[in-house]
N, CA and C atoms of all chains as a GROMACS GRO file, in nm:
protein
  612
    1MET      N    1  11.049  10.095  11.065
    1MET     CA    2  10.958  10.023  10.974
    1MET      C    3  10.968  10.082  10.834
    2VAL      N    4  10.976   9.995  10.737
    2VAL     CA    5  10.981  10.041  10.599
    2VAL      C    6  10.837  10.067  10.553
    3ASP      N    7  10.820  10.177  10.483
    3ASP     CA    8  10.690  10.214  10.426
    3ASP      C    9  10.643  10.102  10.331
    4GLN      N   10  10.522  10.052  10.356
    4GLN     CA   11  10.473   9.939  10.276
    4GLN      C   12  10.458   9.973  10.127
    5ASN      N   13  10.424  10.097  10.098
    5ASN     CA   14  10.413  10.137   9.957
    5ASN      C   15  10.548  10.127   9.888
    6VAL      N   16  10.653  10.163   9.962
    6VAL     CA   17  10.787  10.156   9.906
    6VAL      C   18  10.827  10.010   9.884
    7VAL      N   19  10.794   9.926   9.981
    7VAL     CA   20  10.826   9.783   9.968
    7VAL      C   21  10.755   9.726   9.844
    8GLU      N   22  10.628   9.761   9.826
    8GLU     CA   23  10.553   9.714   9.709
    8GLU      C   24  10.620   9.761   9.580
    9ARG      N   25  10.663   9.886   9.581
    9ARG     CA   26  10.729   9.945   9.465
    9ARG      C   27  10.857   9.867   9.432
   10ILE      N   28  10.937   9.836   9.536
   10ILE     CA   29  11.062   9.764   9.514
   10ILE      C   30  11.032   9.624   9.459
   11LYS      N   31  10.935   9.558   9.519
   11LYS     CA   32  10.900   9.422   9.474
   11LYS      C   33  10.854   9.424   9.329
   12GLN      N   34  10.784   9.530   9.293
   12GLN     CA   35  10.736   9.542   9.155
   12GLN      C   36  10.854   9.557   9.058
   13ASP      N   37  10.950   9.643   9.096
   13ASP     CA   38  11.071   9.660   9.014
   13ASP      C   39  11.141   9.526   8.996
   14LEU      N   40  11.162   9.459   9.109
   14LEU     CA   41  11.242   9.336   9.108
   14LEU      C   42  11.168   9.223   9.039
   15GLY      N   43  11.035   9.229   9.044
   15GLY     CA   44  10.956   9.125   8.981
   15GLY      C   45  10.947   9.141   8.830
   16SER      N   46  10.957   9.266   8.782
   16SER     CA   47  10.934   9.288   8.640
   16SER      C   48  11.064   9.289   8.558
   17SER      N   49  11.180   9.301   8.624
   17SER     CA   50  11.307   9.297   8.550
   17SER      C   51  11.404   9.203   8.620
   18ASP      N   52  11.474   9.122   8.540
   18ASP     CA   53  11.570   9.027   8.597
   18ASP      C   54  11.686   9.099   8.665
   19VAL      N   55  11.729   9.208   8.603
   19VAL     CA   56  11.844   9.281   8.655
   19VAL      C   57  11.804   9.426   8.681
   20VAL      N   58  11.816   9.468   8.806
   20VAL     CA   59  11.776   9.604   8.844
   20VAL      C   60  11.893   9.671   8.914
   21LEU      N   61  11.923   9.793   8.872
   21LEU     CA   62  12.029   9.870   8.936
   21LEU      C   63  11.970   9.997   8.996
   22TYR      N   64  11.972  10.004   9.129
   22TYR     CA   65  11.933  10.129   9.197
   22TYR      C   66  12.058  10.213   9.206
   23MET      N   67  12.053  10.329   9.145
   23MET     CA   68  12.177  10.406   9.127
   23MET      C   69  12.153  10.556   9.144
   24LYS      N   70  12.265  10.629   9.150
   24LYS     CA   71  12.257  10.775   9.153
   24LYS      C   72  12.272  10.824   9.010
   25GLY      N   73  12.167  10.887   8.960
   25GLY     CA   74  12.164  10.928   8.820
   25GLY      C   75  12.102  10.818   8.735
   26THR      N   76  12.122  10.828   8.605
   26THR     CA   77  12.064  10.732   8.512
   26THR      C   78  12.177  10.659   8.439
   27PRO      N   79  12.146  10.544   8.375
   27PRO     CA   80  12.251  10.472   8.303
   27PRO      C   81  12.323  10.561   8.200
   28VAL      N   82  12.250  10.650   8.137
   28VAL     CA   83  12.311  10.738   8.037
   28VAL      C   84  12.389  10.852   8.103
   29PHE      N   85  12.340  10.896   8.218
   29PHE     CA   86  12.404  11.007   8.287
   29PHE      C   87  12.417  10.977   8.437
   30PRO      N   88  12.512  10.888   8.472
   30PRO     CA   89  12.531  10.856   8.614
   30PRO      C   90  12.584  10.978   8.688
   31GLN      N   91  12.541  10.996   8.812
   31GLN     CA   92  12.588  11.112   8.889
   31GLN      C   93  12.678  11.073   9.004
   32CYS      N   94  12.743  10.960   8.989
   32CYS     CA   95  12.833  10.912   9.094
   32CYS      C   96  12.928  10.813   9.028
   33GLY      N   97  13.053  10.820   9.065
   33GLY     CA   98  13.153  10.734   9.003
   33GLY      C   99  13.128  10.586   9.025
   34PHE      N  100  13.074  10.552   9.142
   34PHE     CA  101  13.050  10.412   9.173
   34PHE      C  102  12.934  10.357   9.090
   35SER      N  103  12.831  10.439   9.074
   35SER     CA  104  12.718  10.398   8.990
   35SER      C  105  12.764  10.384   8.846
   36ALA      N  106  12.845  10.478   8.801
   36ALA     CA  107  12.896  10.474   8.663
   36ALA      C  108  12.975  10.346   8.640
   37ALA      N  109  13.054  10.305   8.739
   37ALA     CA  110  13.138  10.186   8.725
   37ALA      C  111  13.051  10.061   8.706
   38VAL      N  112  12.942  10.052   8.780
   38VAL     CA  113  12.855   9.934   8.768
   38VAL      C  114  12.784   9.934   8.632
   39VAL      N  115  12.739  10.050   8.588
   39VAL     CA  116  12.677  10.060   8.455
   39VAL      C  117  12.774  10.011   8.349
   40GLN      N  118  12.900  10.049   8.365
   40GLN     CA  119  13.002  10.010   8.268
   40GLN      C  120  13.021   9.857   8.267
   41VAL      N  121  13.026   9.799   8.385
   41VAL     CA  122  13.041   9.653   8.394
   41VAL      C  123  12.922   9.584   8.326
   42LEU      N  124  12.802   9.631   8.355
   42LEU     CA  125  12.683   9.567   8.297
   42LEU      C  126  12.683   9.580   8.144
   43SER      N  127  12.732   9.693   8.094
   43SER     CA  128  12.739   9.710   7.949
   43SER      C  129  12.841   9.615   7.889
   44HIS      N  130  12.954   9.599   7.959
   44HIS     CA  131  13.058   9.506   7.911
   44HIS      C  132  13.004   9.364   7.905
   45VAL      N  133  12.930   9.326   8.008
   45VAL     CA  134  12.876   9.190   8.015
   45VAL      C  135  12.764   9.175   7.911
   46GLY      N  136  12.705   9.289   7.873
   46GLY     CA  137  12.599   9.285   7.773
   46GLY      C  138  12.469   9.232   7.828
   47VAL      N  139  12.435   9.277   7.948
   47VAL     CA  140  12.309   9.234   8.008
   47VAL      C  141  12.213   9.352   8.017
   48PRO      N  142  12.092   9.334   7.964
   48PRO     CA  143  11.994   9.442   7.975
   48PRO      C  144  11.954   9.460   8.121
   49PHE      N  145  11.939   9.584   8.166
   49PHE     CA  146  11.898   9.607   8.305
   49PHE      C  147  11.810   9.730   8.315
   50LYS      N  148  11.736   9.734   8.426
   50LYS     CA  149  11.653   9.851   8.453
   50LYS      C  150  11.729   9.939   8.552
   51GLY      N  151  11.756  10.062   8.517
   51GLY     CA  152  11.822  10.155   8.608
   51GLY      C  153  11.718  10.243   8.675
   52VAL      N  154  11.728  10.255   8.807
   52VAL     CA  155  11.635  10.341   8.880
   52VAL      C  156  11.716  10.448   8.952
   53ASN      N  157  11.681  10.574   8.925
   53ASN     CA  158  11.754  10.687   8.984
   53ASN      C  159  11.698  10.719   9.122
   54ILE      N  160  11.774  10.682   9.227
   54ILE     CA  161  11.722  10.702   9.363
   54ILE      C  162  11.734  10.848   9.407
   55LEU      N  163  11.812  10.928   9.335
   55LEU     CA  164  11.823  11.070   9.370
   55LEU      C  165  11.690  11.142   9.348
   56GLU      N  166  11.608  11.086   9.258
   56GLU     CA  167  11.480  11.150   9.229
   56GLU      C  168  11.371  11.103   9.324
   57GLU      N  169  11.400  11.000   9.404
   57GLU     CA  170  11.297  10.945   9.492
   57GLU      C  171  11.352  10.922   9.633
   58PRO      N  172  11.349  11.027   9.716
   58PRO     CA  173  11.406  11.018   9.850
   58PRO      C  174  11.341  10.906   9.933
   59GLY      N  175  11.212  10.885   9.917
   59GLY     CA  176  11.143  10.780   9.994
   59GLY      C  177  11.194  10.643   9.957
   60LEU      N  178  11.212  10.622   9.828
   60LEU     CA  179  11.263  10.494   9.778
   60LEU      C  180  11.406  10.472   9.827
   61ARG      N  181  11.484  10.580   9.824
   61ARG     CA  182  11.625  10.572   9.867
   61ARG      C  183  11.634  10.524  10.011
   62GLN      N  184  11.554  10.584  10.099
   62GLN     CA  185  11.556  10.546  10.241
   62GLN      C  186  11.500  10.406  10.260
   63GLY      N  187  11.389  10.377  10.189
   63GLY     CA  188  11.324  10.247  10.201
   63GLY      C  189  11.414  10.134  10.158
   64LEU      N  190  11.490  10.156  10.052
   64LEU     CA  191  11.580  10.052  10.000
   64LEU      C  192  11.688  10.016  10.100
   65LYS      N  193  11.741  10.118  10.169
   65LYS     CA  194  11.846  10.093  10.268
   65LYS      C  195  11.796   9.996  10.374
   66GLU      N  196  11.670  10.013  10.413
   66GLU     CA  197  11.613   9.927  10.516
   66GLU      C  198  11.573   9.792  10.458
   67PHE      N  199  11.513   9.794  10.339
   67PHE     CA  200  11.468   9.672  10.272
   67PHE      C  201  11.585   9.575  10.252
   68SER      N  202  11.698   9.630  10.208
   68SER     CA  203  11.811   9.544  10.172
   68SER      C  204  11.912   9.530  10.285
   69ASN      N  205  11.893   9.609  10.392
   69ASN     CA  206  11.993   9.613  10.498
   69ASN      C  207  12.130   9.646  10.439
   70TRP      N  208  12.132   9.748  10.356
   70TRP     CA  209  12.253   9.788  10.284
   70TRP      C  210  12.251   9.939  10.276
   71PRO      N  211  12.349  10.009  10.334
   71PRO     CA  212  12.335  10.154  10.351
   71PRO      C  213  12.380  10.241  10.234
   72THR      N  214  12.435  10.179  10.128
   72THR     CA  215  12.492  10.263  10.023
   72THR      C  216  12.436  10.228   9.885
   73PHE      N  217  12.465  10.314   9.788
   73PHE     CA  218  12.428  10.293   9.648
   73PHE      C  219  12.553  10.305   9.564
   74PRO      N  220  12.557  10.238   9.449
   74PRO     CA  221  12.450  10.160   9.385
   74PRO      C  222  12.423  10.027   9.454
   75GLN      N  223  12.307   9.969   9.423
   75GLN     CA  224  12.271   9.833   9.466
   75GLN      C  225  12.224   9.756   9.342
   76LEU      N  226  12.291   9.645   9.316
   76LEU     CA  227  12.254   9.564   9.200
   76LEU      C  228  12.176   9.440   9.245
   77TYR      N  229  12.062   9.417   9.180
   77TYR     CA  230  11.980   9.300   9.209
   77TYR      C  231  11.968   9.212   9.085
   78VAL      N  232  11.983   9.082   9.106
   78VAL     CA  233  11.959   8.987   8.997
   78VAL      C  234  11.852   8.891   9.045
   79LYS      N  235  11.746   8.880   8.968
   79LYS     CA  236  11.630   8.796   9.003
   79LYS      C  237  11.585   8.821   9.146
   80GLY      N  238  11.579   8.947   9.183
   80GLY     CA  239  11.525   8.984   9.314
   80GLY      C  240  11.622   8.975   9.430
   81GLU      N  241  11.746   8.933   9.401
   81GLU     CA  242  11.841   8.914   9.509
   81GLU      C  243  11.953   9.018   9.502
   82LEU      N  244  11.990   9.074   9.617
   82LEU     CA  245  12.097   9.173   9.620
   82LEU      C  246  12.231   9.106   9.590
   83VAL      N  247  12.296   9.151   9.484
   83VAL     CA  248  12.430   9.099   9.451
   83VAL      C  249  12.535   9.179   9.526
   84GLY      N  250  12.515   9.312   9.532
   84GLY     CA  251  12.607   9.396   9.605
   84GLY      C  252  12.619   9.534   9.544
   85GLY      N  253  12.720   9.607   9.592
   85GLY     CA  254  12.748   9.740   9.541
   85GLY      C  255  12.865   9.736   9.444
   86CYS      N  256  12.927   9.852   9.426
   86CYS     CA  257  13.031   9.865   9.325
   86CYS      C  258  13.150   9.771   9.345
   87ASP      N  259  13.201   9.761   9.468
   87ASP     CA  260  13.320   9.676   9.492
   87ASP      C  261  13.292   9.532   9.457
   88ILE      N  262  13.177   9.482   9.503
   88ILE     CA  263  13.143   9.341   9.482
   88ILE      C  264  13.121   9.314   9.333
   89VAL      N  265  13.048   9.402   9.267
   89VAL     CA  266  13.019   9.381   9.125
   89VAL      C  267  13.149   9.381   9.044
   90ARG      N  268  13.239   9.474   9.077
   90ARG     CA  269  13.365   9.482   9.005
   90ARG      C  270  13.451   9.357   9.028
   91GLU      N  271  13.458   9.315   9.154
   91GLU     CA  272  13.536   9.194   9.186
   91GLU      C  273  13.480   9.072   9.114
   92MET      N  274  13.347   9.061   9.115
   92MET     CA  275  13.284   8.944   9.054
   92MET      C  276  13.300   8.946   8.902
   93TYR      N  277  13.300   9.066   8.846
   93TYR     CA  278  13.319   9.077   8.701
   93TYR      C  279  13.460   9.034   8.665
   94GLU      N  280  13.558   9.082   8.741
   94GLU     CA  281  13.698   9.051   8.712
   94GLU      C  282  13.728   8.902   8.726
   95SER      N  283  13.660   8.836   8.821
   95SER     CA  284  13.686   8.694   8.842
   95SER      C  285  13.598   8.605   8.755
   96GLY      N  286  13.503   8.666   8.683
   96GLY     CA  287  13.413   8.588   8.598
   96GLY      C  288  13.289   8.538   8.670
   97GLU      N  289  13.283   8.565   8.801
   97GLU     CA  290  13.169   8.513   8.880
   97GLU      C  291  13.037   8.582   8.844
   98LEU      N  292  13.046   8.706   8.802
   98LEU     CA  293  12.922   8.778   8.769
   98LEU      C  294  12.856   8.712   8.647
   99GLN      N  295  12.939   8.681   8.548
   99GLN     CA  296  12.888   8.617   8.427
   99GLN      C  297  12.828   8.481   8.462
  100SER      N  298  12.897   8.404   8.548
  100SER     CA  299  12.845   8.272   8.588
  100SER      C  300  12.713   8.286   8.662
  101LEU      N  301  12.708   8.385   8.752
  101LEU     CA  302  12.586   8.405   8.829
  101LEU      C  303  12.468   8.432   8.736
  102LEU      N  304  12.490   8.519   8.637
  102LEU     CA  305  12.382   8.555   8.545
  102LEU      C  306  12.338   8.432   8.465
  103THR      N  307  12.435   8.354   8.419
  103THR     CA  308  12.404   8.234   8.343
  103THR      C  309  12.325   8.135   8.428
  104GLU      N  310  12.374   8.116   8.552
  104GLU     CA  311  12.307   8.027   8.647
  104GLU      C  312  12.161   8.066   8.669
  105LYS      N  313  12.140   8.197   8.677
  105LYS     CA  314  12.005   8.247   8.704
  105LYS      C  315  11.921   8.255   8.577
  106GLY      N  316  11.981   8.216   8.466
  106GLY     CA  317  11.904   8.215   8.341
  106GLY      C  318  11.887   8.352   8.278
  107VAL      N  319  11.981   8.443   8.306
  107VAL     CA  320  11.974   8.576   8.246
  107VAL      C  321  12.069   8.580   8.126
  108ALA      N  322  12.017   8.621   8.012
  108ALA     CA  323  12.098   8.624   7.890
  108ALA      C  324  12.203   8.734   7.897
  109THR      N  325  12.327   8.702   7.858
  109THR     CA  326  12.432   8.804   7.851
  109THR      C  327  12.481   8.812   7.707
  110GLY      N  328  12.572   8.905   7.682
  110GLY     CA  329  12.626   8.920   7.548
  110GLY      C  330  12.528   8.985   7.452
  111VAL      N  331  12.426   9.051   7.510
  111VAL     CA  332  12.329   9.121   7.427
  111VAL      C  333  12.379   9.264   7.406
  112ASN      N  334  12.376   9.308   7.284
  112ASN     CA  335  12.417   9.447   7.261
  112ASN      C  336  12.303   9.540   7.293
  113ALA      N  337  12.315   9.605   7.406
  113ALA     CA  338  12.206   9.692   7.451
  113ALA      C  339  12.204   9.821   7.372
  114MET      N  340  14.247  11.336  11.139
  114MET     CA  341  14.230  11.191  11.119
  114MET      C  342  14.118  11.138  11.207
  115GLU      N  343  14.023  11.222  11.244
  115GLU     CA  344  13.922  11.179  11.340
  115GLU      C  345  13.842  11.057  11.292
  116TYR      N  346  13.786  11.065  11.171
  116TYR     CA  347  13.702  10.954  11.124
  116TYR      C  348  13.785  10.830  11.092
  117ALA      N  349  13.901  10.851  11.033
  117ALA     CA  350  13.987  10.736  11.003
  117ALA      C  351  14.020  10.662  11.132
  118ALA      N  352  14.046  10.738  11.238
  118ALA     CA  353  14.080  10.677  11.366
  118ALA      C  354  13.960  10.601  11.424
  119ARG      N  355  13.841  10.659  11.407
  119ARG     CA  356  13.721  10.591  11.456
  119ARG      C  357  13.696  10.462  11.379
  120ILE      N  358  13.715  10.468  11.247
  120ILE     CA  359  13.696  10.348  11.164
  120ILE      C  360  13.794  10.240  11.209
  121ARG      N  361  13.917  10.281  11.231
  121ARG     CA  362  14.019  10.184  11.273
  121ARG      C  363  13.982  10.121  11.406
  122GLN      N  364  13.940  10.204  11.498
  122GLN     CA  365  13.907  10.154  11.631
  122GLN      C  366  13.790  10.056  11.627
  123LYS      N  367  13.684  10.090  11.553
  123LYS     CA  368  13.564  10.005  11.551
  123LYS      C  369  13.590   9.874  11.478
  124LEU      N  370  13.661   9.880  11.366
  124LEU     CA  371  13.686   9.757  11.291
  124LEU      C  372  13.784   9.667  11.366
  125THR      N  373  13.879   9.728  11.435
  125THR     CA  374  13.974   9.648  11.513
  125THR      C  375  13.900   9.576  11.626
  126ALA      N  376  13.811   9.650  11.693
  126ALA     CA  377  13.737   9.589  11.804
  126ALA      C  378  13.639   9.483  11.754
  127GLY      N  379  13.575   9.509  11.638
  127GLY     CA  380  13.469   9.420  11.593
  127GLY      C  381  13.516   9.299  11.515
  128LEU      N  382  13.630   9.311  11.446
  128LEU     CA  383  13.670   9.204  11.354
  128LEU      C  384  13.808   9.145  11.382
  129SER      N  385  13.880   9.201  11.477
  129SER     CA  386  14.017   9.157  11.507
  129SER      C  387  14.096   9.128  11.380
  130PRO      N  388  14.107   9.226  11.292
  130PRO     CA  389  14.171   9.200  11.162
  130PRO      C  390  14.321   9.172  11.173
  131VAL      N  391  14.371   9.089  11.082
  131VAL     CA  392  14.516   9.069  11.076
  131VAL      C  393  14.578   9.177  10.987
  132GLN      N  394  14.493   9.238  10.904
  132GLN     CA  395  14.540   9.350  10.823
  132GLN      C  396  14.425   9.449  10.810
  133LEU      N  397  14.456   9.578  10.823
  133LEU     CA  398  14.353   9.681  10.812
  133LEU      C  399  14.416   9.805  10.750
  134ASP      N  400  14.377   9.835  10.628
  134ASP     CA  401  14.428   9.954  10.560
  134ASP      C  402  14.314  10.050  10.536
  135ILE      N  403  14.333  10.173  10.578
  135ILE     CA  404  14.230  10.275  10.561
  135ILE      C  405  14.289  10.389  10.480
  136VAL      N  406  14.235  10.410  10.361
  136VAL     CA  407  14.287  10.515  10.274
  136VAL      C  408  14.180  10.622  10.258
  137ASP      N  409  14.216  10.746  10.291
  137ASP     CA  410  14.124  10.858  10.277
  137ASP      C  411  14.135  10.909  10.133
  138GLU      N  412  14.028  10.891  10.057
  138GLU     CA  413  14.029  10.931   9.916
  138GLU      C  414  13.948  11.058   9.894
  139SER      N  415  13.921  11.130  10.002
  139SER     CA  416  13.830  11.244   9.993
  139SER      C  417  13.877  11.352   9.895
  140ASP      N  418  14.009  11.369   9.886
  140ASP     CA  419  14.057  11.477   9.799
  140ASP      C  420  14.027  11.449   9.652
  141ARG      N  421  14.001  11.322   9.619
  141ARG     CA  422  13.966  11.290   9.481
  141ARG      C  423  13.823  11.327   9.449
  142HIS      N  424  13.747  11.362   9.552
  142HIS     CA  425  13.605  11.390   9.531
  142HIS      C  426  13.568  11.532   9.574
  143ALA      N  427  13.667  11.617   9.597
  143ALA     CA  428  13.640  11.752   9.645
  143ALA      C  429  13.542  11.823   9.552
  144GLY      N  430  13.444  11.888   9.613
  144GLY     CA  431  13.354  11.972   9.536
  144GLY      C  432  13.232  11.903   9.480
  145HIS      N  433  13.227  11.769   9.483
  145HIS     CA  434  13.104  11.708   9.431
  145HIS      C  435  13.011  11.670   9.544
  146ALA      N  436  12.889  11.627   9.508
  146ALA     CA  437  12.788  11.596   9.608
  146ALA      C  438  12.843  11.499   9.712
  147GLY      N  439  12.820  11.529   9.839
  147GLY     CA  440  12.865  11.440   9.944
  147GLY      C  441  13.000  11.480   9.999
  148ALA      N  442  13.072  11.566   9.926
  148ALA     CA  443  13.202  11.611   9.976
  148ALA      C  444  13.179  11.715  10.086
  149ASP      N  445  13.269  11.719  10.181
  149ASP     CA  446  13.257  11.811  10.293
  149ASP      C  447  13.390  11.886  10.300
  150ALA      N  448  13.383  12.016  10.328
  150ALA     CA  449  13.506  12.095  10.331
  150ALA      C  450  13.604  12.039  10.434
  151LYS      N  451  13.550  11.973  10.535
  151LYS     CA  452  13.636  11.918  10.640
  151LYS      C  453  13.705  11.789  10.596
  152GLY      N  454  13.664  11.736  10.480
  152GLY     CA  455  13.725  11.612  10.431
  152GLY      C  456  13.670  11.490  10.503
  153GLU      N  457  13.742  11.379  10.490
  153GLU     CA  458  13.704  11.253  10.553
  153GLU      C  459  13.564  11.207  10.514
  154THR      N  460  13.533  11.216  10.385
  154THR     CA  461  13.402  11.172  10.337
  154THR      C  462  13.411  11.044  10.256
  155HIS      N  463  13.525  11.022  10.191
  155HIS     CA  464  13.541  10.906  10.104
  155HIS      C  465  13.661  10.823  10.150
  156PHE      N  466  13.634  10.698  10.180
  156PHE     CA  467  13.741  10.609  10.225
  156PHE      C  468  13.743  10.481  10.144
  157HIS      N  469  13.860  10.420  10.134
  157HIS     CA  470  13.866  10.281  10.091
  157HIS      C  471  13.931  10.202  10.204
  158VAL      N  472  13.863  10.095  10.243
  158VAL     CA  473  13.910  10.015  10.356
  158VAL      C  474  13.933   9.872  10.310
  159THR      N  475  14.050   9.819  10.342
  159THR     CA  476  14.081   9.679  10.317
  159THR      C  477  14.090   9.609  10.451
  160VAL      N  478  14.007   9.506  10.469
  160VAL     CA  479  14.007   9.432  10.595
  160VAL      C  480  14.036   9.286  10.568
  161VAL      N  481  14.133   9.232  10.636
  161VAL     CA  482  14.159   9.088  10.630
  161VAL      C  483  14.131   9.034  10.769
  162SER      N  484  14.033   8.944  10.778
  162SER     CA  485  13.992   8.895  10.910
  162SER      C  486  13.937   8.754  10.901
  163ALA      N  487  13.965   8.676  11.003
  163ALA     CA  488  13.912   8.540  11.012
  163ALA      C  489  13.760   8.543  11.030
  164ALA      N  490  13.708   8.657  11.076
  164ALA     CA  491  13.564   8.668  11.099
  164ALA      C  492  13.484   8.653  10.969
  165PHE      N  493  13.550   8.668  10.854
  165PHE     CA  494  13.479   8.659  10.726
  165PHE      C  495  13.471   8.515  10.673
  166THR      N  496  13.536   8.424  10.740
  166THR     CA  497  13.539   8.286  10.691
  166THR      C  498  13.397   8.231  10.675
  167GLY      N  499  13.370   8.176  10.558
  167GLY     CA  500  13.239   8.115  10.534
  167GLY      C  501  13.127   8.214  10.507
  168LYS      N  502  13.159   8.343  10.499
  168LYS     CA  503  13.055   8.444  10.474
  168LYS      C  504  13.061   8.488  10.328
  169SER      N  505  12.945   8.519  10.272
  169SER     CA  506  12.939   8.570  10.135
  169SER      C  507  12.990   8.714  10.132
  170ARG      N  508  13.013   8.765  10.012
  170ARG     CA  509  13.056   8.904   9.999
  170ARG      C  510  12.957   9.000  10.062
  171VAL      N  511  12.829   8.975  10.036
  171VAL     CA  512  12.726   9.063  10.089
  171VAL      C  513  12.727   9.059  10.242
  172GLU      N  514  12.739   8.939  10.299
  172GLU     CA  515  12.740   8.927  10.446
  172GLU      C  516  12.862   9.000  10.506
  173ARG      N  517  12.976   8.986  10.439
  173ARG     CA  518  13.098   9.052  10.490
  173ARG      C  519  13.082   9.203  10.493
  174GLN      N  520  13.029   9.258  10.383
  174GLN     CA  521  13.016   9.404  10.379
  174GLN      C  522  12.911   9.451  10.479
  175ARG      N  523  12.805   9.370  10.497
  175ARG     CA  524  12.704   9.408  10.597
  175ARG      C  525  12.767   9.414  10.736
  176MET      N  526  12.860   9.322  10.766
  176MET     CA  527  12.927   9.323  10.897
  176MET      C  528  13.003   9.454  10.916
  177VAL      N  529  13.072   9.497  10.811
  177VAL     CA  530  13.149   9.621  10.820
  177VAL      C  531  13.055   9.741  10.830
  178TYR      N  532  12.952   9.742  10.747
  178TYR     CA  533  12.856   9.854  10.750
  178TYR      C  534  12.792   9.866  10.888
  179ALA      N  535  12.760   9.751  10.948
  179ALA     CA  536  12.694   9.754  11.079
  179ALA      C  537  12.786   9.816  11.185
  180LEU      N  538  12.914   9.782  11.178
  180LEU     CA  539  13.009   9.837  11.275
  180LEU      C  540  13.029   9.988  11.256
  181LEU      N  541  13.013  10.033  11.130
  181LEU     CA  542  13.041  10.174  11.099
  181LEU      C  543  12.913  10.254  11.075
  182ALA      N  544  12.801  10.208  11.129
  182ALA     CA  545  12.672  10.273  11.102
  182ALA      C  546  12.675  10.422  11.141
  183ASP      N  547  12.736  10.454  11.255
  183ASP     CA  548  12.740  10.595  11.299
  183ASP      C  549  12.820  10.681  11.204
  184GLU      N  550  12.938  10.631  11.166
  184GLU     CA  551  13.026  10.708  11.077
  184GLU      C  552  12.958  10.731  10.942
  185LEU      N  553  12.889  10.626  10.892
  185LEU     CA  554  12.822  10.639  10.762
  185LEU      C  555  12.707  10.738  10.767
  186SER      N  556  12.638  10.746  10.881
  186SER     CA  557  12.524  10.837  10.886
  186SER      C  558  12.570  10.979  10.914
  187GLU      N  559  12.689  10.996  10.975
  187GLU     CA  560  12.734  11.132  11.008
  187GLU      C  561  12.807  11.199  10.892
  188ARG      N  562  12.919  11.146  10.854
  188ARG     CA  563  13.001  11.219  10.758
  188ARG      C  564  13.047  11.133  10.641
  189VAL      N  565  13.073  11.006  10.668
  189VAL     CA  566  13.132  10.923  10.564
  189VAL      C  567  13.028  10.895  10.456
  190HIS      N  568  13.058  10.939  10.335
  190HIS     CA  569  12.961  10.937  10.226
  190HIS      C  570  12.985  10.817  10.136
  191ALA      N  571  13.110  10.774  10.125
  191ALA     CA  572  13.141  10.660  10.039
  191ALA      C  573  13.247  10.576  10.106
  192LEU      N  574  13.224  10.445  10.102
  192LEU     CA  575  13.314  10.353  10.168
  192LEU      C  576  13.341  10.237  10.072
  193GLY      N  577  13.457  10.242  10.009
  193GLY     CA  578  13.496  10.129   9.925
  193GLY      C  579  13.550  10.020  10.015
  194LEU      N  580  13.515   9.894   9.984
  194LEU     CA  581  13.554   9.787  10.074
  194LEU      C  582  13.619   9.671   9.999
  195THR      N  583  13.728   9.621  10.055
  195THR     CA  584  13.784   9.494  10.012
  195THR      C  585  13.785   9.407  10.137
  196THR      N  586  13.716   9.295  10.133
  196THR     CA  587  13.706   9.209  10.252
  196THR      C  588  13.756   9.070  10.218
  197ARG      N  589  13.855   9.025  10.294
  197ARG     CA  590  13.918   8.896  10.267
  197ARG      C  591  13.945   8.820  10.397
  198THR      N  592  13.962   8.691  10.383
  198THR     CA  593  14.013   8.613  10.496
  198THR      C  594  14.162   8.595  10.472
  199ASP      N  595  14.230   8.556  10.578
  199ASP     CA  596  14.374   8.536  10.569
  199ASP      C  597  14.407   8.435  10.459
  200ALA      N  598  14.330   8.327  10.455
  200ALA     CA  599  14.355   8.221  10.357
  200ALA      C  600  14.341   8.274  10.215
  201GLU      N  601  14.247   8.364  10.192
  201GLU     CA  602  14.225   8.417  10.057
  201GLU      C  603  14.338   8.508  10.011
  202THR      N  604  14.403   8.576  10.105
  202THR     CA  605  14.511   8.666  10.064
  202THR      C  606  14.637   8.588  10.032
  203THR      N  607  14.656   8.473  10.094
  203THR     CA  608  14.778   8.397  10.069
  203THR      C  609  14.758   8.296   9.955
  204ALA      N  610  14.630   8.269   9.923
  204ALA     CA  611  14.601   8.168   9.821
  204ALA      C  612  14.651   8.213   9.684
   0.00000   0.00000   0.00000
C-alpha cells in the first residue's frame, strides 16, 4: 500500500505544474547521468518544469515507484501522466514526438528558462 | 555473467524475443552511487519482440521491469531499454 500522505504530495506536485521531473539531484546539479540527460532534453525543448530531488525524500522515492508502477528514476510527467524515463524521453525528443505531445497537451515550449 | 544470464533467461521466457542484446555498462559507472565492486549494476538491453505490438512505450518498459523485478531490487541499479517490434526494426 502506498502511503496516502505521499500520494497526496504527488498529486499536489502534478496538479500544480504541467511538467514535473522526479529526478536524482536537482536540475542545476543532477546526481545521475540519466536524470541529467532528461534535464538537458527539457532545456533544449525550452519547457519550464518542476524538478523534485527524490534522493532527499526516501518516502517519496518509494511511494512514486508504487504510484506509477515504474521502478526507476528519472520519471517525467506531463499534465499528471507518466511519459517515461530517460530512454523514452530521449527517443521521443529525437523523433519529435515529445514536442508534439507537449503541444497537444497545451504546454508552451520554446521558452528560454 | 550471473545477472546478464538471468536477464537473458527471464526476457527470453517472458517475451520470446526475436532479438535480445544485453550490454553490461557497469564499468562506465565504477565508483559512483549504485555501483558495486562485483559489477553487473548497469545494463542496456535491446529487446525486439512481437509481444510489444500495440503497446505504448510505457507499457513495454513496464513489461520488462515486471519480468526483471528481482534483478532490479537485488543488484541491477540502472537498466537502459530499447523496446521494438519486429515491424518497427525493419520499417
